[in-house]
N, C-alpha and C positions, 0 to 999 in steps of 0.2 A: 691486782692483775699479775700475770706471770711475766710480762715484759712491758716496757714503756710503749704507749701509743705515741703517734707523732705529736710534737709539741703543740701544733695548731689545733689538734683534736682535744688535747688536755685543756687548752685555753678555752675552746668552744664549750666544753662541758662545764667548766667553771662559770662561764658567762651565762649559760643556760640555768645553772643552779642559782645564780644571782645572789649569792651569800658573801659575807665578808671574806671567807676563805673556804677553799675546797682542797682536801688533802688527797694525794695519790700515792699508793705504797705498793711495793713488791715484797710480800712475805718471804723471808729467807731464814735459814737456820741460825745464822750468826748475827749479821747486821742487815737491817731492812732498808733499802733505798726509799727515801721519802721526799716528796716535793709538795709545795703549796702554791696555789694560784688564787688571786682575787678575780673578779669578773674581767679585768683588763690586763693583768700582768702577773709574772711569777715573782714570789717573795723570797727573801733570804732567810726569814725566820717567822714562824707563827706558832705561838704557844698553845692556844686552845685547840687548834687543828692537830697538833702533836699529841695532846692528851686524849682527844677523841680517837685518834688512830690507835694509840696504845691500848685504850679501853677495848676496842674491837679485837685487836690481835691477841691480847692476853685472855680474852673470854673465848674467842672462837678458833684461834689458831694455835696458841701456846698456853693452854690452861694450867699446865704444871709449872710454868716458869714464874719467877719472882720479878723479872724485869725484861725489857725489850730495848734493843739498841737500834738507832737509826743513823744512816749515812745521809747527810744533808749538805746544803750549800753553806751552812754555818758550822760544819764539822760534825763529829759524832755526838748525838744526843741520846740520853738514857732516861727511860721512864720506869719506875719501880713501884711495886705494890707497897703500901704503908699501913695496911690494916683498916678495917671499917669501910672499905670501898674507896679509900683515899689513894690517889696516884701522885707520886712526886716526880718532878722533872728537874734535871740539872742543865743549866744554861750558862753560857759565858757572860761575865760582867762586861758592861759597856759604859763606863763612867763618862759623863759629859764634861766639856770644857766651857768655861764662862764666855759668853758672847754678849754683844750689846743688844739691848731691847730696842728694836727698830720700830719706826713708825708703821711699817708694813705689818709687823706682828701685832701691834696694838690695834690696828684697823681690822685685821683678820679676826681677832678674838673679841673685839668690842670692849676690851678692858686692858688695863696696863698691869703686867706682872711686875713683881718686885725685882726679879732677875731672870736670866735665860741661860740655858746650857745647850751646847750642840754635841750630839752623839750621832747615831744613825738617824734618829728623829730629833726635832727641836723640842726642848723641854722648857716650858714657861712655869715659873713658880709663883704662887699667890700666897697671901697671908692667912686666908681662912677658908674653911669648907663652904661657907655660905657664898663667898665670891665665886668659887668653882661651880657650884650649882646654878648660879645666875648667868653663867656664860652662854651666849647665843652666837656662835661663830658664823662668819660669812665664809661659806665653803669655797666660793670662787676665789676669794682672796687667800684662803688657806692653800689652794692649789697653786697659786702664784708664788708662794714662798720657796726658798731654796732649801727644801727639806722634804723627805718622803711623807712625813706625818708630823703632827704637833701633839705633844703630851702636855696636859696642864695638870698641876699637882699642888697640894696645900696640906698643912698639918690637919689631921682629922680631929673631930670633936670626941669620938669614942674609939678612934683607931690611930695607929702611928701616923699614917697619912692617907689621903684619898686622891684619886686621879680620874682623868678622862682622856680619850684619845681620838683625834680627828685626822682624817686622811681622805680628802676629796679625790686625789689622784687614783686611789685604789677603788673608787666608787663604793666606799664603805664609810659614809660621812662620820658616823660615830660607832666605833667598835664596842660590842658589849663587854668584852674582857680581852686584854691584850698582854699575853705573857712576855712578848719581846720588849714591850715598854718598860717592864720591871727590871730588865737587864741594866737600865740606866737609873731607875728610881731606887732600887734597893741599895746599891752602893752609896747613894747620896744620903739616905736616911739611917741605915743600919749603924754606921760608925758613930755619928753624933749622939744617937740614942743609947749607944752601948748595948744593943740587942742583936742577937743572932737570929731571932725569930720575930716576925712582924705580922700583924693583921692589918691589911690595907685594902679596903673595898674599892672597886672601880664604880664610879657613879653614873653609869649608863642607865637608861630607862629600864633595862632588863635586870640590872643589878648583878653583882658577882660576889663570890665568897671564896677567896684563895688564901692559902697560907704560904708565906714567903720567908726565905732565910738566906743568909750569906755564909758560905763555907769557903774561906780563902778567896780565890779568884773565881769561884763558881757559885752560881745561884741555885737554890733549891726552891721550886714553886710547887705547891701541892693543891690538888682540887679533885672533884668528883665528876663523873660523866653519867648521863642518863640517856638511854636509847630513846630517840624520838620517832624514827622511821627506818625501815629497811626495804630494799627493793632492788630491781635490776635496771640498768641503763642500756638501752639498745642503741648501738652506734654502727654506722656504716663506714667501714674502712675506706679511705680515699687515697689515691696515689699522688705523690708529688709530681711535678712537671718532669723531673728527671726519670722517675720510675715509669711514667707514661711513655716517654720517648724510648726507653729501653724495651718496653713491651712492644711498641709499634715496630721497632727495628727487628725484634725476634720474629714477629709475625711476618714481616716482609721477607 
């Protein structure tokens, strides 16, 4: 879009889409303003929506560029081409702080993690990939926790680690792939393993394959995008109460 629509309208479009995230962007020569919405609220950070937006902009708006920068609620984010259709994104690290494993967390997950960390989301760490696959969370109890979302993670059988992400508040019970969650996961695993680059699938029913790395205080997450659908959204602009009052006053 060329300018922001009213926030209520952006939220209504996201609710109509009924997807885990909807991205709205204003293409500009230098830095492109970008916002993300779930069906019920605006988010501070959304990795896969950012990758999808960069995919569209670099293909249709800036085909000669090697990267695109976004102005967001989480600061400036940059997505760059990395060859072979791969796009890499740089994100801020969000290390977690140890917290007690509460009875509420155990009840919400239906399983007891060995430890928990609190960052933007609550991170629950388990001992094995099989434990992670077996989790069947109670989403009403997830919503009652003092956290936007819950990440569960464990050492992987064929990867550095595996994870899942639950957030009933966002009306996206389990996200297929969550870039923002790895702002907490990568700092936790990269240093002990002594690796700068990690393979770490997200175990949603859709599956995901991202490449992740740590570069100082910034994360690099790489993935590919595939176009599924394109089209137009017909919206009827509506006036706020204040705008309607001004218009009525001018008419009078």
